[in-house]
C-alpha positions in Angstrom: 17.0 -21.0 37.9 19.8 -19.5 39.8 22.2 -22.2 39.0 21.4 -21.6 35.2 22.1 -18.0 35.5 25.3 -18.6 37.4 26.3 -21.2 34.9 25.7 -18.5 31.9 27.7 -16.1 33.6 30.5 -18.3 34.3 30.7 -19.4 30.6 30.5 -15.8 29.4 33.3 -14.7 31.7 35.4 -17.7 30.6 35.1 -16.9 27.0 35.8 -13.2 27.6 38.9 -14.1 29.7 40.2 -16.5 26.8 39.3 -14.1 24.1 41.3 -11.1 25.9 44.2 -13.6 26.7 44.5 -14.5 22.9 44.2 -10.8 21.8 46.7 -9.7 24.2 49.2 -12.4 23.3 48.6 -12.0 19.6 50.1 -8.6 19.8 46.9 -6.6 18.9 46.9 -4.6 22.1 50.0 -2.4 22.4 52.4 -3.3 25.1 51.9 -0.1 27.1 48.1 0.4 27.8 47.1 3.7 26.2 43.4 3.5 26.5 40.7 2.3 28.8 39.8 -0.8 26.7 43.5 -1.7 26.4 43.8 -1.6 30.1 40.7 -3.8 30.7 41.8 -6.3 28.1 45.2 -6.5 29.6 43.7 -6.7 33.2 41.2 -9.6 32.0 44.1 -11.5 30.4 46.4 -11.4 33.2 43.9 -11.5 36.2 40.8 -13.2 34.5 40.5 -16.0 36.7 39.6 -13.8 39.8 36.5 -12.8 37.8 35.3 -16.4 37.6 34.4 -15.8 41.4 31.7 -13.4 40.3 29.0 -16.2 39.4 29.8 -18.0 42.8 29.2 -14.8 44.7 26.2 -14.1 42.8 24.7 -17.6 43.4 25.5 -17.3 47.0 23.6 -13.8 47.3 20.9 -15.3 45.2 20.4 -18.1 47.6 20.4 -15.8 50.7 17.7 -13.6 48.9 15.6 -16.5 48.5 15.5 -17.4 52.0 14.9 -13.9 53.5 11.9 -11.8 52.5 12.7 -8.2 52.0 10.4 -5.6 53.2 10.6 -3.9 49.7 9.4 -7.3 48.2 5.8 -6.0 47.6 7.0 -2.9 45.6 9.9 -4.5 43.7 8.1 -5.5 40.6 6.4 -2.2 40.0 9.6 -0.3 40.8 11.6 -2.5 38.3 9.1 -2.0 35.6 9.1 1.8 36.4 13.0 2.1 36.1 12.9 -0.2 33.0 10.3 2.3 31.3 12.3 5.3 32.3 15.6 3.8 31.0 13.9 2.8 27.6 12.3 6.3 27.4 15.8 7.9 27.9 17.5 5.7 25.4 14.6 6.4 22.8 15.0 10.3 23.4 18.7 9.9 23.1 18.4 8.1 19.8 15.6 10.3 18.4 17.1 13.7 19.3 
């Protein structure tokens, strides 16, 4: 399962790097970056290969976490469910009000 997630991350990062590179080279992004998204697109287009290390690091951390048992493992699932419900409640409140 960890390898499948890391492979999906790798594919998405590779596609994002290629798309940013195409957009920057096509001239759709102005030469001097003026906004945050332009800066990020330029960075990914020029330094995108370094981002492909993220899935490898994630895979190493996932393998290490499988081997070690955290003291918080007993409350991790209820804590994750609580955080998810809280985030969804905030999103609903923002969208409704």
